[in-house]
mmCIF file of the C-alpha atoms, coordinates in Angstrom:
data_MODEL
# 
_entry.id   MODEL 
# 
loop_
_atom_site.group_PDB 
_atom_site.id 
_atom_site.type_symbol 
_atom_site.label_atom_id 
_atom_site.label_alt_id 
_atom_site.label_comp_id 
_atom_site.label_asym_id 
_atom_site.label_entity_id 
_atom_site.label_seq_id 
_atom_site.pdbx_PDB_ins_code 
_atom_site.Cartn_x 
_atom_site.Cartn_y 
_atom_site.Cartn_z 
_atom_site.occupancy 
_atom_site.B_iso_or_equiv 
_atom_site.pdbx_formal_charge 
_atom_site.auth_seq_id 
_atom_site.auth_comp_id 
_atom_site.auth_asym_id 
_atom_site.auth_atom_id 
_atom_site.pdbx_PDB_model_num 
ATOM 1  C CA . MET A 1 1  ? 93.165  77.607 140.820 1.00 0.00 ? 1  MET A CA 1 
ATOM 2  C CA . ARG A 1 2  ? 90.612  77.702 138.010 1.00 0.00 ? 2  ARG A CA 1 
ATOM 3  C CA . GLU A 1 3  ? 90.867  76.137 134.559 1.00 0.00 ? 3  GLU A CA 1 
ATOM 4  C CA . PHE A 1 4  ? 89.010  75.307 131.372 1.00 0.00 ? 4  PHE A CA 1 
ATOM 5  C CA . SER A 1 5  ? 89.710  73.201 128.308 1.00 0.00 ? 5  SER A CA 1 
ATOM 6  C CA . TYR A 1 6  ? 88.982  74.429 124.816 1.00 0.00 ? 6  TYR A CA 1 
ATOM 7  C CA . THR A 1 7  ? 89.249  72.876 121.345 1.00 0.00 ? 7  THR A CA 1 
ATOM 8  C CA . ILE A 1 8  ? 90.525  75.387 118.787 1.00 0.00 ? 8  ILE A CA 1 
ATOM 9  C CA . THR A 1 9  ? 88.082  75.935 115.920 1.00 0.00 ? 9  THR A CA 1 
ATOM 10 C CA . ASP A 1 10 ? 89.900  78.719 114.022 1.00 0.00 ? 10 ASP A CA 1 
ATOM 11 C CA . GLU A 1 11 ? 91.230  77.224 110.779 1.00 0.00 ? 11 GLU A CA 1 
ATOM 12 C CA . ILE A 1 12 ? 94.629  78.864 111.284 1.00 0.00 ? 12 ILE A CA 1 
ATOM 13 C CA . GLY A 1 13 ? 94.899  78.043 114.995 1.00 0.00 ? 13 GLY A CA 1 
ATOM 14 C CA . ILE A 1 14 ? 96.531  80.463 117.414 1.00 0.00 ? 14 ILE A CA 1 
ATOM 15 C CA . HIS A 1 15 ? 98.548  82.724 115.136 1.00 0.00 ? 15 HIS A CA 1 
ATOM 16 C CA . ALA A 1 16 ? 99.931  86.225 115.743 1.00 0.00 ? 16 ALA A CA 1 
ATOM 17 C CA . ARG A 1 17 ? 96.696  88.231 115.857 1.00 0.00 ? 17 ARG A CA 1 
ATOM 18 C CA . PRO A 1 18 ? 94.715  86.118 118.325 1.00 0.00 ? 18 PRO A CA 1 
ATOM 19 C CA . ALA A 1 19 ? 97.847  85.360 120.367 1.00 0.00 ? 19 ALA A CA 1 
ATOM 20 C CA . GLY A 1 20 ? 98.434  89.106 120.714 1.00 0.00 ? 20 GLY A CA 1 
ATOM 21 C CA . THR A 1 21 ? 94.833  89.729 121.713 1.00 0.00 ? 21 THR A CA 1 
ATOM 22 C CA . ILE A 1 22 ? 94.953  86.945 124.295 1.00 0.00 ? 22 ILE A CA 1 
ATOM 23 C CA . ALA A 1 23 ? 98.296  88.088 125.737 1.00 0.00 ? 23 ALA A CA 1 
ATOM 24 C CA . LYS A 1 24 ? 97.012  91.657 126.025 1.00 0.00 ? 24 LYS A CA 1 
ATOM 25 C CA . LYS A 1 25 ? 93.880  90.484 127.882 1.00 0.00 ? 25 LYS A CA 1 
ATOM 26 C CA . ALA A 1 26 ? 95.924  88.204 130.186 1.00 0.00 ? 26 ALA A CA 1 
ATOM 27 C CA . LYS A 1 27 ? 98.145  91.151 131.184 1.00 0.00 ? 27 LYS A CA 1 
ATOM 28 C CA . GLU A 1 28 ? 95.075  92.853 132.686 1.00 0.00 ? 28 GLU A CA 1 
ATOM 29 C CA . PHE A 1 29 ? 95.089  90.345 135.557 1.00 0.00 ? 29 PHE A CA 1 
ATOM 30 C CA . ALA A 1 30 ? 97.416  89.781 138.511 1.00 0.00 ? 30 ALA A CA 1 
ATOM 31 C CA . SER A 1 31 ? 96.937  85.999 138.354 1.00 0.00 ? 31 SER A CA 1 
ATOM 32 C CA . THR A 1 32 ? 99.390  83.714 136.630 1.00 0.00 ? 32 THR A CA 1 
ATOM 33 C CA . ILE A 1 33 ? 97.602  82.399 133.535 1.00 0.00 ? 33 ILE A CA 1 
ATOM 34 C CA . THR A 1 34 ? 99.029  79.493 131.572 1.00 0.00 ? 34 THR A CA 1 
ATOM 35 C CA . ILE A 1 35 ? 98.074  77.527 128.481 1.00 0.00 ? 35 ILE A CA 1 
ATOM 36 C CA . THR A 1 36 ? 98.992  73.853 128.058 1.00 0.00 ? 36 THR A CA 1 
ATOM 37 C CA . LYS A 1 37 ? 99.023  71.739 124.906 1.00 0.00 ? 37 LYS A CA 1 
ATOM 38 C CA . ASP A 1 38 ? 100.364 68.172 124.754 1.00 0.00 ? 38 ASP A CA 1 
ATOM 39 C CA . GLY A 1 39 ? 102.148 68.543 128.094 1.00 0.00 ? 39 GLY A CA 1 
ATOM 40 C CA . LYS A 1 40 ? 103.912 71.789 127.139 1.00 0.00 ? 40 LYS A CA 1 
ATOM 41 C CA . THR A 1 41 ? 102.973 74.935 129.049 1.00 0.00 ? 41 THR A CA 1 
ATOM 42 C CA . ALA A 1 42 ? 103.433 78.631 128.301 1.00 0.00 ? 42 ALA A CA 1 
ATOM 43 C CA . GLU A 1 43 ? 102.516 81.747 130.230 1.00 0.00 ? 43 GLU A CA 1 
ATOM 44 C CA . LEU A 1 44 ? 99.590  83.348 128.433 1.00 0.00 ? 44 LEU A CA 1 
ATOM 45 C CA . LYS A 1 45 ? 101.036 86.849 128.963 1.00 0.00 ? 45 LYS A CA 1 
ATOM 46 C CA . LYS A 1 46 ? 104.032 85.967 126.746 1.00 0.00 ? 46 LYS A CA 1 
ATOM 47 C CA . LEU A 1 47 ? 103.041 86.199 123.090 1.00 0.00 ? 47 LEU A CA 1 
ATOM 48 C CA . MET A 1 48 ? 106.049 84.367 121.644 1.00 0.00 ? 48 MET A CA 1 
ATOM 49 C CA . ALA A 1 49 ? 105.796 81.547 124.190 1.00 0.00 ? 49 ALA A CA 1 
ATOM 50 C CA . VAL A 1 50 ? 102.152 80.986 123.243 1.00 0.00 ? 50 VAL A CA 1 
ATOM 51 C CA . MET A 1 51 ? 102.946 80.988 119.531 1.00 0.00 ? 51 MET A CA 1 
ATOM 52 C CA . ALA A 1 52 ? 105.845 78.567 120.114 1.00 0.00 ? 52 ALA A CA 1 
ATOM 53 C CA . LEU A 1 53 ? 103.350 75.914 121.225 1.00 0.00 ? 53 LEU A CA 1 
ATOM 54 C CA . GLY A 1 54 ? 102.189 75.677 117.588 1.00 0.00 ? 54 GLY A CA 1 
ATOM 55 C CA . ILE A 1 55 ? 98.496  75.380 118.438 1.00 0.00 ? 55 ILE A CA 1 
ATOM 56 C CA . LYS A 1 56 ? 96.464  74.386 115.383 1.00 0.00 ? 56 LYS A CA 1 
ATOM 57 C CA . GLN A 1 57 ? 92.792  73.872 114.559 1.00 0.00 ? 57 GLN A CA 1 
ATOM 58 C CA . GLY A 1 58 ? 91.437  70.827 116.389 1.00 0.00 ? 58 GLY A CA 1 
ATOM 59 C CA . ASP A 1 59 ? 94.005  70.978 119.213 1.00 0.00 ? 59 ASP A CA 1 
ATOM 60 C CA . THR A 1 60 ? 92.598  70.937 122.733 1.00 0.00 ? 60 THR A CA 1 
ATOM 61 C CA . VAL A 1 61 ? 94.304  73.261 125.187 1.00 0.00 ? 61 VAL A CA 1 
ATOM 62 C CA . THR A 1 62 ? 93.907  73.779 128.919 1.00 0.00 ? 62 THR A CA 1 
ATOM 63 C CA . VAL A 1 63 ? 94.024  77.300 130.321 1.00 0.00 ? 63 VAL A CA 1 
ATOM 64 C CA . THR A 1 64 ? 94.734  77.721 134.034 1.00 0.00 ? 64 THR A CA 1 
ATOM 65 C CA . ALA A 1 65 ? 94.563  80.828 136.223 1.00 0.00 ? 65 ALA A CA 1 
ATOM 66 C CA . ASN A 1 66 ? 96.053  80.945 139.705 1.00 0.00 ? 66 ASN A CA 1 
ATOM 67 C CA . GLY A 1 67 ? 96.069  84.032 141.888 1.00 0.00 ? 67 GLY A CA 1 
ATOM 68 C CA . GLU A 1 68 ? 94.040  86.715 143.585 1.00 0.00 ? 68 GLU A CA 1 
ATOM 69 C CA . ASP A 1 69 ? 91.756  87.450 140.609 1.00 0.00 ? 69 ASP A CA 1 
ATOM 70 C CA . GLU A 1 70 ? 91.720  83.949 139.104 1.00 0.00 ? 70 GLU A CA 1 
ATOM 71 C CA . GLU A 1 71 ? 87.949  83.626 138.915 1.00 0.00 ? 71 GLU A CA 1 
ATOM 72 C CA . ILE A 1 72 ? 87.364  86.768 136.843 1.00 0.00 ? 72 ILE A CA 1 
ATOM 73 C CA . ALA A 1 73 ? 90.547  86.117 134.827 1.00 0.00 ? 73 ALA A CA 1 
ATOM 74 C CA . ILE A 1 74 ? 89.515  82.620 133.759 1.00 0.00 ? 74 ILE A CA 1 
ATOM 75 C CA . TRP A 1 75 ? 86.013  83.845 132.900 1.00 0.00 ? 75 TRP A CA 1 
ATOM 76 C CA . ALA A 1 76 ? 87.357  86.681 130.734 1.00 0.00 ? 76 ALA A CA 1 
ATOM 77 C CA . ILE A 1 77 ? 89.924  84.501 128.957 1.00 0.00 ? 77 ILE A CA 1 
ATOM 78 C CA . GLU A 1 78 ? 87.357  81.768 128.258 1.00 0.00 ? 78 GLU A CA 1 
ATOM 79 C CA . LYS A 1 79 ? 84.976  84.338 126.731 1.00 0.00 ? 79 LYS A CA 1 
ATOM 80 C CA . LEU A 1 80 ? 87.823  85.658 124.586 1.00 0.00 ? 80 LEU A CA 1 
ATOM 81 C CA . PHE A 1 81 ? 88.676  82.145 123.356 1.00 0.00 ? 81 PHE A CA 1 
ATOM 82 C CA . GLN A 1 82 ? 85.040  81.574 122.418 1.00 0.00 ? 82 GLN A CA 1 
ATOM 83 C CA . ALA A 1 83 ? 84.941  84.857 120.475 1.00 0.00 ? 83 ALA A CA 1 
ATOM 84 C CA . GLU A 1 84 ? 88.366  84.635 118.793 1.00 0.00 ? 84 GLU A CA 1 
ATOM 85 C CA . LEU A 1 85 ? 89.222  80.959 118.367 1.00 0.00 ? 85 LEU A CA 1 
# 
């Protein structure tokens, strides 16, 4: 299992566009990838579940990857967060 924490800097937070981009990237990997905010967890591959967390600017989230390609998955998702959020 691999994970990273990230504080959202985008002024709108995780809204439809970045959530869609993140879900699309997560679907490229076999690993289970989750995002957790305030004790609530959603599978990153599920756009609506991610949006339901209501992640706003300044929130710190933890992203976890667990599976056969977890190392490359967590690296790619972290780079995407840095570029998008």
